[in-house]
C-alpha positions as CSV (number, residue, x, y, z in Angstrom):
1,M,3.8,-2.3,13.8
2,I,1.4,-4.6,11.8
3,S,-0.6,-7.1,13.9
4,T,0.6,-10.7,13.8
5,K,-3.0,-11.7,12.9
6,Y,-2.1,-10.5,9.3
7,K,1.2,-12.4,9.3
8,N,0.0,-15.2,6.9
9,L,-1.2,-12.7,4.3
10,S,0.8,-12.4,1.1
11,I,2.1,-9.3,-0.6
12,L,3.3,-8.6,-4.2
13,I,5.8,-5.8,-4.8
14,V,6.0,-4.7,-8.5
15,E,9.0,-2.5,-8.9
16,D,11.5,-2.3,-11.9
17,D,14.2,-0.7,-9.7
18,L,15.9,-3.8,-8.2
19,S,17.3,-1.9,-5.3
20,S,14.0,-0.4,-4.3
21,A,12.3,-3.8,-4.7
22,E,14.8,-5.5,-2.4
23,Q,14.4,-2.7,0.2
24,F,10.7,-3.2,0.2
25,K,11.1,-7.0,0.6
26,D,13.6,-6.7,3.5
27,V,11.1,-4.5,5.4
28,F,7.9,-6.4,4.6
29,K,9.2,-9.9,5.3
30,I,9.2,-8.8,9.0
31,Y,5.4,-8.5,8.9
32,F,4.3,-11.0,6.2
33,D,5.2,-14.6,5.6
34,H,4.7,-14.5,1.8
35,I,6.5,-11.9,-0.3
36,Y,6.6,-11.9,-4.1
37,L,8.6,-9.6,-6.3
38,S,8.0,-8.7,-9.9
39,H,9.8,-6.2,-12.2
40,D,7.2,-5.6,-14.9
41,G,3.4,-5.5,-15.2
42,C,3.0,-8.6,-17.4
43,D,5.0,-10.8,-15.1
44,A,3.1,-9.4,-12.1
45,L,-0.2,-10.7,-13.7
46,D,1.2,-14.2,-13.9
47,I,2.3,-14.1,-10.3
48,I,-1.2,-12.8,-9.2
49,E,-2.9,-15.5,-11.2
50,K,-0.7,-18.2,-9.6
51,Y,-0.5,-16.9,-6.0
52,S,-3.4,-14.6,-5.4
53,P,-1.7,-12.1,-3.2
54,N,-3.7,-10.1,-0.6
55,I,-1.8,-6.9,-1.1
56,I,-0.3,-5.4,-4.2
57,I,2.2,-2.5,-4.1
58,S,3.1,-1.4,-7.6
59,D,5.1,1.4,-9.3
60,I,3.2,3.1,-12.1
61,N,6.0,3.2,-14.7
62,L,6.8,-0.4,-15.5
63,P,8.1,-2.3,-18.5
64,C,5.5,-4.2,-20.6
65,M,2.4,-2.8,-18.7
66,S,2.0,0.1,-16.4
67,G,0.9,-0.3,-12.8
68,I,-2.4,1.5,-13.7
69,E,-3.0,-0.8,-16.7
70,M,-2.2,-3.9,-14.6
71,I,-4.7,-2.9,-11.9
72,E,-7.3,-1.9,-14.4
73,H,-6.9,-5.3,-16.0
74,L,-7.4,-7.0,-12.7
75,K,-10.4,-5.0,-11.7
76,N,-12.1,-5.8,-15.0
77,G,-11.5,-9.6,-14.4
78,V,-14.6,-11.6,-13.5
79,S,-12.7,-13.6,-10.9
80,Q,-11.1,-10.6,-9.2
81,N,-10.7,-10.9,-5.4
82,K,-12.5,-7.8,-4.1
83,D,-10.5,-7.9,-1.0
84,I,-7.1,-7.2,-2.6
85,I,-5.5,-4.0,-1.4
86,F,-4.0,-2.0,-4.2
87,I,-1.3,0.6,-3.5
88,L,0.4,2.7,-6.3
89,I,3.8,4.4,-6.0
90,T,5.5,6.7,-8.5
91,A,8.4,9.1,-9.0
92,Y,6.3,11.1,-11.5
93,T,3.1,12.2,-9.9
94,T,0.8,13.8,-12.5
95,K,-2.7,15.1,-12.1
96,E,-3.8,12.6,-14.8
97,N,-2.3,9.6,-13.0
98,L,-3.7,10.7,-9.7
99,L,-7.2,11.3,-11.0
100,K,-7.3,7.9,-12.8
101,S,-6.0,6.2,-9.7
102,I,-8.7,7.7,-7.6
103,N,-11.7,7.8,-9.9
104,T,-11.2,5.0,-12.4
105,I,-9.4,2.1,-10.9
106,Q,-10.0,3.2,-7.3
107,V,-6.7,2.2,-5.7
108,D,-6.6,2.1,-1.9
109,A,-3.5,4.4,-1.5
110,F,-1.1,6.4,-3.6
111,F,2.5,7.3,-2.6
112,S,5.1,9.5,-4.3
113,K,8.8,8.6,-4.4
114,P,10.9,8.6,-2.3
115,V,8.6,6.4,-0.3
116,E,8.7,6.3,3.5
117,L,8.2,2.6,4.2
118,K,6.9,3.4,7.7
119,K,4.0,5.4,6.2
120,V,3.2,2.6,3.8
121,L,3.1,0.1,6.6
122,L,0.8,2.3,8.7
123,K,-1.5,2.7,5.7
124,I,-1.6,-1.1,5.1
125,E,-2.5,-1.7,8.7
126,E,-5.2,1.0,8.5
127,L,-6.6,-0.6,5.3
128,L,-6.5,-4.1,6.7
129,N,-8.3,-3.0,9.9
130,N,-10.9,-1.1,7.9
131,K,-11.6,-4.2,5.8
132,N,-12.3,-6.0,9.1
133,L,-10.5,-9.1,7.9
134,N,-12.8,-9.8,5.0
135,F,-10.0,-12.3,4.1
136,D,-11.1,-15.8,4.8
137,I,-9.7,-17.0,8.1
138,E,-8.5,-20.1,6.2
139,E,-6.0,-17.7,4.5
140,I,-4.6,-16.7,7.8
141,L,-4.5,-20.1,9.6
142,S,-3.0,-23.3,8.3
143,P,-5.5,-26.1,7.6
144,K,-4.6,-27.9,10.8
145,E,-4.7,-24.6,12.8
146,F,-8.2,-23.9,11.4
147,L,-9.4,-27.4,12.5
148,V,-8.0,-26.8,16.0
149,F,-9.6,-23.3,16.0
150,L,-13.0,-24.9,15.3
151,D,-12.4,-27.6,18.0
152,F,-11.7,-25.0,20.7
153,A,-14.5,-22.8,19.5
154,N,-16.9,-25.7,19.9
155,G,-15.8,-26.3,23.5
156,L,-13.4,-29.3,23.1
157,K,-10.8,-29.6,25.8
158,L,-7.1,-29.8,25.0
159,N,-6.8,-33.5,25.8
160,N,-9.8,-34.3,23.6
161,I,-8.3,-32.4,20.7
162,A,-5.0,-34.2,21.2
163,N,-6.7,-37.6,21.2
164,K,-8.8,-36.6,18.1
165,Y,-5.7,-36.0,16.0
166,N,-3.4,-38.5,17.8
167,I,-1.0,-35.8,18.8
168,K,0.5,-34.7,22.1
169,P,-1.3,-32.1,24.3
170,K,1.8,-29.9,24.2
171,T,1.4,-29.8,20.4
172,V,-2.2,-28.7,20.7
173,S,-1.1,-26.0,23.1
174,T,1.4,-24.8,20.5
175,Y,-1.4,-24.7,17.9
176,K,-3.6,-22.7,20.2
177,L,-0.9,-20.2,20.9
178,R,-0.2,-19.7,17.2
179,I,-3.9,-19.3,16.5
180,L,-4.4,-16.7,19.2
181,N,-1.3,-14.8,18.0
182,K,-2.4,-14.8,14.4
183,L,-5.9,-13.6,15.2
184,N,-4.7,-11.1,17.8
185,L,-6.7,-12.8,20.6
186,K,-5.7,-13.4,24.2
187,T,-7.9,-16.2,25.6
188,T,-10.0,-19.1,24.7
189,T,-13.0,-17.0,25.5
190,D,-11.9,-14.4,23.0
191,L,-11.5,-17.2,20.5
192,V,-15.0,-18.5,21.0
193,Y,-16.4,-15.0,20.8
194,Y,-14.5,-14.4,17.6
195,A,-15.9,-17.7,16.1
196,I,-19.5,-16.8,17.0
197,K,-19.2,-13.2,15.8
198,N,-17.8,-14.3,12.5
199,N,-20.3,-17.1,12.0
200,Y,-17.8,-20.0,12.3
201,I,-20.0,-21.7,14.9
202,S,-23.6,-21.2,15.9
203,I,-25.2,-21.1,19.3
């Protein structure tokens, strides 16, 4: 459902209902490599500071700090990553919560319980696509994959890259396949075009 180019992004699920949290985790680990769980707003802030997740899905009613207060705190922070996607869920939808979510803290999506996870996944994909991958490519590719990406983008041949890193050509081919999959590309030409379009190389 969600493109493999987003596989390396991270997601934090803040939910005090342990059963619901595990259900979210079981579904989202299919699409994302890094899943973090938290059961209250204060602990979630610690996880965010430590791991900087790309997507945060939070219940509103939480111990210690509500989901709205948590996001409000983050958005007021000077070091806040502007590309974080915020999604709120709640069993108790009130006009006050809805208006504050939309007008004050400007979350990206709002869902009422019981939540259909398929709808959440579709919304996440839509939001990621709309952001046009403002996430740094180095958050998607591993450090070695990023170097190989630049090598291919600059026109180096497979054997040249293998010699450069003292690895086997087959290993370079594996890197290339992973890079294409993560960036949702099909060919080396696509890779070069992507690199030029996103200013990773100049012509």
